[in-house]
C-alpha positions in Angstrom: 67.5 -16.7 19.7 66.4 -17.6 23.2 68.9 -20.4 23.6 72.1 -18.3 23.0 72.9 -17.9 26.8 72.3 -21.5 27.8 74.1 -22.6 24.6 77.3 -20.9 25.9 76.8 -22.4 29.4 76.5 -25.8 27.9 79.7 -25.4 25.9 81.6 -24.5 29.1 80.2 -27.5 30.9 80.9 -29.9 28.0 84.6 -29.0 28.1 85.0 -30.7 31.5 82.4 -33.5 31.4 82.0 -36.9 30.0 78.5 -38.3 29.4 76.3 -37.6 32.4 73.0 -38.4 30.6 73.6 -41.1 28.0 69.8 -41.6 27.5 68.7 -38.0 27.9 68.1 -37.3 24.2 66.1 -40.5 23.8 64.0 -39.5 26.8 63.5 -36.0 25.5 62.4 -36.9 21.9 58.7 -37.6 22.7 58.4 -34.3 24.5 60.2 -32.5 21.7 57.7 -34.0 19.2 54.7 -33.1 21.5 56.0 -29.5 21.8 56.3 -29.1 18.1 52.8 -30.3 17.6 51.5 -27.8 20.1 53.5 -25.1 18.3 51.8 -26.1 15.1 48.4 -25.8 16.8 49.3 -22.4 18.2 50.4 -21.3 14.7 47.1 -22.5 13.2 45.1 -20.6 15.7 47.1 -17.4 15.1 46.8 -17.7 11.3 43.0 -18.1 11.7 42.8 -15.0 13.9 44.8 -12.9 11.4 42.4 -14.1 8.6 39.2 -13.4 10.5 40.0 -10.6 12.9 43.3 -9.0 12.1 42.7 -6.1 14.4 42.9 -8.4 17.4 46.2 -10.1 16.4 48.8 -7.4 17.3 47.5 -6.8 20.9 47.3 -10.5 21.5 50.7 -11.0 19.8 52.4 -8.6 22.2 50.8 -10.2 25.2 51.8 -13.6 24.0 55.4 -12.5 23.4 55.8 -11.1 26.9 54.2 -14.2 28.5 56.3 -16.5 26.3 59.5 -14.8 27.4 58.5 -15.1 31.1 57.5 -18.7 30.7 60.8 -19.6 29.0 62.9 -18.5 32.0 60.5 -19.9 34.6 60.1 -23.3 32.8 63.8 -23.6 32.1 64.7 -23.0 35.7 62.1 -25.5 37.0 63.1 -28.1 34.4 66.8 -27.9 35.2 65.9 -28.6 38.9 64.2 -31.8 37.7 60.7 -30.7 38.7 59.2 -32.3 35.6 55.6 -32.4 36.9 55.6 -28.6 37.2 57.8 -28.0 34.2 55.7 -30.0 31.8 52.5 -27.8 31.7 54.7 -24.7 31.7 56.6 -26.0 28.6 53.3 -27.0 26.9 51.9 -23.5 27.4 55.2 -22.1 26.1 55.0 -24.2 23.0 51.5 -23.0 22.2 52.5 -19.4 22.7 55.6 -19.9 20.6 53.4 -21.2 17.8 51.1 -18.2 18.1 54.0 -15.7 17.9 55.2 -17.6 14.8 51.9 -17.2 13.1 52.6 -13.8 11.6 55.6 -15.1 9.7 53.7 -18.2 8.6 50.8 -16.0 7.4 53.2 -13.9 5.3 54.7 -17.1 3.9 51.3 -18.4 3.0 50.4 -15.2 1.2 53.7 -15.0 -0.7 53.8 -16.1 -4.3 56.2 -18.9 -4.7 56.1 -19.9 -1.0 52.6 -20.7 0.2 51.8 -23.9 2.1 54.4 -25.8 0.0 57.1 -23.5 1.4 56.0 -24.0 4.9 56.1 -27.7 4.3 59.6 -27.4 2.8 60.8 -25.6 6.0 59.3 -28.3 8.2 60.8 -31.0 6.1 64.2 -29.3 6.2 64.1 -29.4 10.0 63.3 -33.1 9.9 66.1 -33.9 7.5 68.5 -31.8 9.6 67.5 -33.7 12.7 68.2 -37.1 11.1 71.6 -35.9 9.8 72.5 -34.1 13.0 71.7 -37.2 15.1 74.0 -39.3 13.1 76.9 -36.8 12.9 76.6 -35.2 16.4 76.4 -38.5 18.3 79.7 -39.6 16.8 81.7 -36.4 17.2 85.0 -36.6 19.1 85.5 -34.3 22.0 87.9 -32.2 19.9 85.6 -31.9 17.0 82.5 -31.3 19.2 84.1 -28.5 21.1 85.5 -26.9 18.0 82.2 -27.0 16.2 80.4 -25.7 19.3 82.8 -22.8 19.7 82.4 -21.9 16.0 78.6 -22.0 16.2 78.6 -20.0 19.4 80.6 -17.2 17.9 78.4 -17.2 14.8 75.2 -17.0 16.9 76.5 -14.0 18.8 77.3 -12.2 15.6 73.9 -13.2 14.2 72.1 -11.9 17.3 73.8 -8.5 16.9 72.8 -8.3 13.3 69.2 -9.2 14.0 69.0 -6.7 16.8 70.3 -4.0 14.4 67.8 -5.2 11.8 64.9 -4.9 14.3 66.0 -1.4 15.4 66.2 -0.2 11.8 62.8 -1.7 10.9 61.3 0.2 13.8 62.2 3.4 11.9 60.8 1.9 8.6 64.2 0.9 7.2 64.2 -2.7 5.9 67.0 -4.9 4.7 67.3 -5.1 0.9 66.6 -8.5 -0.6 70.2 -9.6 -1.0 71.0 -8.8 2.6 67.9 -10.5 3.9 68.9 -13.6 1.9 72.4 -13.5 3.4 71.1 -13.1 6.9 68.5 -15.9 6.5 71.1 -18.3 4.9 73.6 -17.7 7.6 71.0 -18.2 10.3 69.9 -21.5 8.6 73.5 -22.7 8.5 74.2 -21.7 12.1 71.1 -23.5 13.5 71.8 -26.6 11.4 75.3 -26.6 13.0 73.6 -26.0 16.4 71.4 -29.1 15.8 74.6 -31.2 15.4 76.2 -29.7 18.5 73.1 -30.5 20.5 73.7 -34.2 20.1 77.2 -33.7 21.5 76.5 -31.3 24.3 73.2 -32.4 25.8 74.3 -35.9 27.0 77.3 -34.1 28.6 75.2 -31.4 30.2 71.9 -32.9 31.4 71.3 -36.1 33.4 68.7 -38.6 32.1 66.0 -37.2 34.4 66.5 -33.7 33.0 65.0 -34.7 29.7 62.7 -31.7 29.7 65.6 -29.3 29.7 67.2 -31.2 26.8 63.8 -31.2 25.0 63.6 -27.4 25.4 67.1 -26.9 24.1 66.4 -29.0 21.0 63.0 -27.3 20.5 64.6 -23.9 20.4 67.1 -25.1 17.8 64.5 -26.5 15.5 62.1 -23.6 15.9 64.8 -21.2 15.0 65.9 -23.3 12.1 62.3 -23.4 10.8 62.1 -19.6 11.1 65.3 -19.0 9.1 64.5 -21.5 6.4 61.1 -19.8 6.0 62.6 -16.3 6.0 65.0 -17.5 3.3 62.2 -18.8 1.1 60.3 -15.5 1.6 63.4 -13.5 0.8 64.1 -15.4 -2.4 60.5 -14.8 -3.6 60.3 -11.2 -2.6 59.4 -8.9 -5.5 
């Protein structure tokens, strides 16, 4: 959910701008791929730690979550200023930490009957298929359609964030969402971030210059990580006893 605020800002900018970075997405793609690979590495390390020394995971998870949040804002600010040499190692570290904080969910998926490694692969494949479709659709959106879809997704993401915060607060007191509600939340989150992936291909060339490719890569990274999370949550919810 980290990209909700800059998503709204991007929508506002896109309303008044034509293309300012026609090649920014093409420049960003190698860094998006590298970030996702680092995330996979961080997830692998986290899953191994849970399996071997589970008592160490939660303290390190909390530390990684705090550092990840700090790095997000620092790296985003540096990248938006075009300081790519400084932003790159910050974003690489952020990607590793993001993978580590995802490892708990992946571990649950791996241990869930009916999900397992196949389910994790399905979630990753779903992100890949979404990317291919989003690139084709989003790159050809008219201004009217792009802004309309962006506004719809923006409103939906705000509503989803409120629901997730409420869900987190209730889980703190040991109250968990019943299976049908969890399926509904996960399905809506999947649809919203699939829509966000389409909007990215409309917004990013109108928001970032070609040399701001790391900012574009970070925005796309957040979209696909969140999409992966919601697809995986959906699979786990469907297979919950």
